N, C-alpha and C positions, 0 to 999 in steps of 0.2 A: 755109891747111887743107882747102880745099874741094878734090874732086876731082870731075870731070863724070861721072857713072855711066852705065853703059850698062844697059838695061833686064835683062838675063841677067844681070847682078853682083847682083841683088838681088831680082828676082821669085819664086824659089823660095822664099826665108826668108819670105814673105811670110805663108801659110797656117799656117809653123811659128810665128812670132810670135803669131801669133791664138791659135792652139792650145794654146802655153804661158801666157798671159795668161789664156784662159777654163778652164786647170786651175789656177793659182795666186789666181785668186778663187775658185774653188770650194773648195780648200783652206782658205782662210780667209774662209770664207762668215760674212757680218754681215746683223745687223736692219735697218741702216739706213745712209745714206751721208752724210758732211760733202758737199754738192756746190757746187761753183763751177762747173759746166759747162766747166772748161779742158778741155785736151784729156786730162790726166792720168784726172781724177776721171769723165769721159764716157766713157773705154774702160772702165773699172772695173763704170760704172754698165750701161751696154751686154751687158756679159758674167755680170753678177749676176742680172741679171732674168731670164735664162735659168733659174736655179737657186730664186730668190726671185721671183715676180710681185709682190708685195707688198711689196718695199724703198722704205721708207720714207727721201724725201730731204728733205735738210734745208738749207737755204741761208740764210744770215745777212749781214743787210746794217744796216749805220749809217744811221738816218733823215736825220741832216745832213748826209751824204757824199755822192758821186754814184757807185754802186757799177756798178764795170764788168761784173761776171757777170751780170747782170740779163739784157739780152738773150738771150745765148746758153742762160741758163737758161731761159727760156720756150720758146726753140728746143728742146731737148733732152728736156723735161717733155713737151712735144707730140710729138716724134718716139717717146720710149719710153714715153707714157703712165704717167710715173710720181707712185707716189702723194707726191706734193711737198705744202710748205710753206716760205713767206718766213718766218724769225723777223728781226723788225725791234727794233733796241734804239737808247735814245736817249744823251744827254751822261750821267746820272745811272747807268744800266745798266753804263756804258762804265768810270767811276770806277770803281765797285764791282769789276766784271770786272777792271779792271786791277791794282788791290791784292793780289787773290786769285793771280792770274797771276806779280804780282813775288814773292809767300810761298811758290806750288809751283815754280817756277823757280830760282828763288834769283840774279834778274836785275834791275838796272836799266837794260839796253842798252834805247833808247825802240822801236829797230826790232824787235827780238822781243817785245818787250811790245806794241807796236802792232798787231803780226801776229798775235799769239796771243790776242787779248781774242775776237775773234770765233768763234776753235776753243773758247776757253773757253765762252763764252756758247753755242755749239751744242753741246757736249756737256753741258752744265747742262741745256738743254731738253729733249735727248735721255733724258737719265735721267727727267726730270719727265712725260716721254710713256711711260716705261716701257719705251723700248729699250736693252737692253743691251748690243748692241755694233755700232758704226758703222764701216765704211771710210775712209780718207783716201788721199788719191792721195800720198804724202809719197813720197819718193826718188827721182822717175824723170828729175828735174832734176841730183840729184846723181850719178846712173847715167849718163846720157847728157850732161849741159853744161848750165851755165847760159848766155845771153846775155853775159854780162859777162867770159865766158871764150872769145868767138868768134875774137878777135884773135891768142889762142894758138897759136903753131906745133902739128903736130899732137904733136911730141914733148912741147912744154911742156904740153900739154893732157891728153896721156897722165899725164904726172906728176902736174899738177893735179888730175885727177879721181884717182888711186890715192891720195893725201895726205887730199882731202876724206875716201873712204869709211873713211880711220885713225881719224876725228873725227869724222863726220856723229851727231847727234841729232835727233830729231825732239820738238817739244813737244807734241805731241797724244797722246802718250804718256804723261807724266807729269800732262797736264792730266785724261785720261781714268781714268788710276789714281785721282787724287784726286777726281775728281768720281765716278767709283763705274758706269764705262761702260768697255767693251773694246774698245779701238782695234783694229782690223783693216787692215795695210798688205800688200796684196798684192805691191806691187813690192820689199818687203824680204823675201820669202819666198827662201830659198835657191837655190832652183830657179830663180826669176826674175834675182837676183844674181849668180849663177854666170854666168848666159847674157849677163847685160847686160855683166860687165865684160869678156867677149871679143868684142864686137862692136868690127867696127874703125871707128876714129875717121871715118872716111868714111862709115860710116853712120849713126854717132852725130849729127855734124853736116853738113849740107849745103845746098847751095841749092834754093830750089825757087819756080819764077817770078820768079825775079830779087831772092830773100829768102833770107837765110840762118836756117836753123832749127836747133833742137837736138830732139834724140828725134827725127832723121829717117825713122828705120826703124819706129817707132813709128805715126808719123804716115803713113806710106805705107803700112802693112797693114791700118789704118784707112780710110783714102781711100777714098769711096764705100759704107763700111760704113755708117758714122755720117756726120751733115751735114760736108761739107767747109767751110763756115765755122767750125764748132767743131774740126774735125781738124787745120785750120793755123791756128787762133788763137794769135796771139803770147801767150807769157807774162806773165801778168800776177798781181807780188806779191799776197799777202790781203791788204795793206790799199790796194789799187788794186781789187781786185777786191769787197771788201764797203764800201770808204767808208773807212775808218779811215785815211786819209792825210790827212783834212782836220785830225787831233787837233793838229797843232804851230800850227796856227792857234788852236783853241780854247784851247789851253793859254796860248797869248800874251795870250788877252785876258782870261783867269783870275789869271794873275799877274802884278804889275805889273814894270815894270821895275827900280822901285827895291827891289821885292823880291826879287828875282831876284838883282841883284847884293850885296845884303846878305847871301845865303844863300850866295851863290857863294864869297865872300869867309869865311865861317863856316866851310862845309865844306874848304876848302883848308887853313886855318889848323890846324882841331879834327881833320880826319880824314885832312888829306893827299889830298882825294878833288878831282878837277876837273870840276865841271858844266858841260856845254856848253850845254844848251837849258831851256828852260823845262820842256818836257815832261819831262826826263830828270832835272829837279829833283822833280818830283811824284814820279816812279817811284822816285826816290834816298830820298825821306823813307819810302814805304811801305819800303824796303828797311831804310834805317837802324832804324827801329822794331821791324822783325822779326829782324833779323839782327847789328844793330850796325856796325862801319866794317867796309868790305871786307879791308882787311889782317889783320883780326882773324876774318873769317867763311871767307875762303880764305887759308889761313897755312901752306900746304904747300909750304915753301920749296924741297922739289926741283923745282918749276915754274918757270916765270917769270914774273916778275913783270911788271904792265900798270904802265907809265909814270903813268896817269892814275889809275887808281882805288885801285892798289898792292896788291890782290889780287894770289893766284898762280894761273897757269891751264896746263892741259895745254901741255908744253914742243913739242910737234907742231902746235899751230894758230897760226893768225897774227893771230887777232884775239881780243879780249878776252871772253869770253861771260859776263862779270859787269857789264860796262859798255858793251861794244859798241866799244871803241875798235880802228882797224884803219889800219895795221899794228903789231903790235907786236914 
């Protein structure tokens, strides 16, 4: 899927890309930013401080994990002279936030909840600090391709991205609405989306110094503009960046195997729901308390039924937004 590019094939596009990003950031200006110092949010922060030098940057990290974002955040804070704060949370805050996330997103997909907990905590903190709106870096991977899609042929990737654009949604929006903070997503601006959708695959995914990268054109546009260590940073899911990837271990210790097996049987027999992990069990019990069993909470039979939770989801999607089963 990768093609060796001549400098002349993309060099004239780089200032065009930077001008476009600057424009959509300005059109979607916010008071703060949920800042991971990934390529996506670093580019937004670089452009945003031109218009709002007092931009408040918030970085969420789990005190019991090993947040991968931290060293990049420190580098970008120093480089941009950002007004920045680390928001550190522990187990109790995590569990309370997880219950809220389950209620707001109406899901017990353990990956979705695990990735959304830091977002909810960050947005809640923003609200408490009087920040009315925040940037997020959502949508760039959906527009340019995820690492797990790199093995696809060019034709397959084009189709996969097109399918994703039809069903993509971002938890930051409903979480922000629930908390009372406006979430601004520059990469979802129609100007940017229309441009990104037309970018040839070879400019979306390509090789740099022997490594395959997504968002290749965006990275190239900001190479040498912001620190290259950040520009060419590999993709880190929110759970890795914030340190919540250790949550399965935490729940494995909190829930005994005997209790898990007992409740797993209970929910198969009573709700026809198959629970896969102790972490998911905790989230399911939050879900069940609020919504009942999935087959009743998601009962639109015009959709397709998940084999594991029996709820109905959009026919265009290949994974269950309720419990996380893939593929369905």
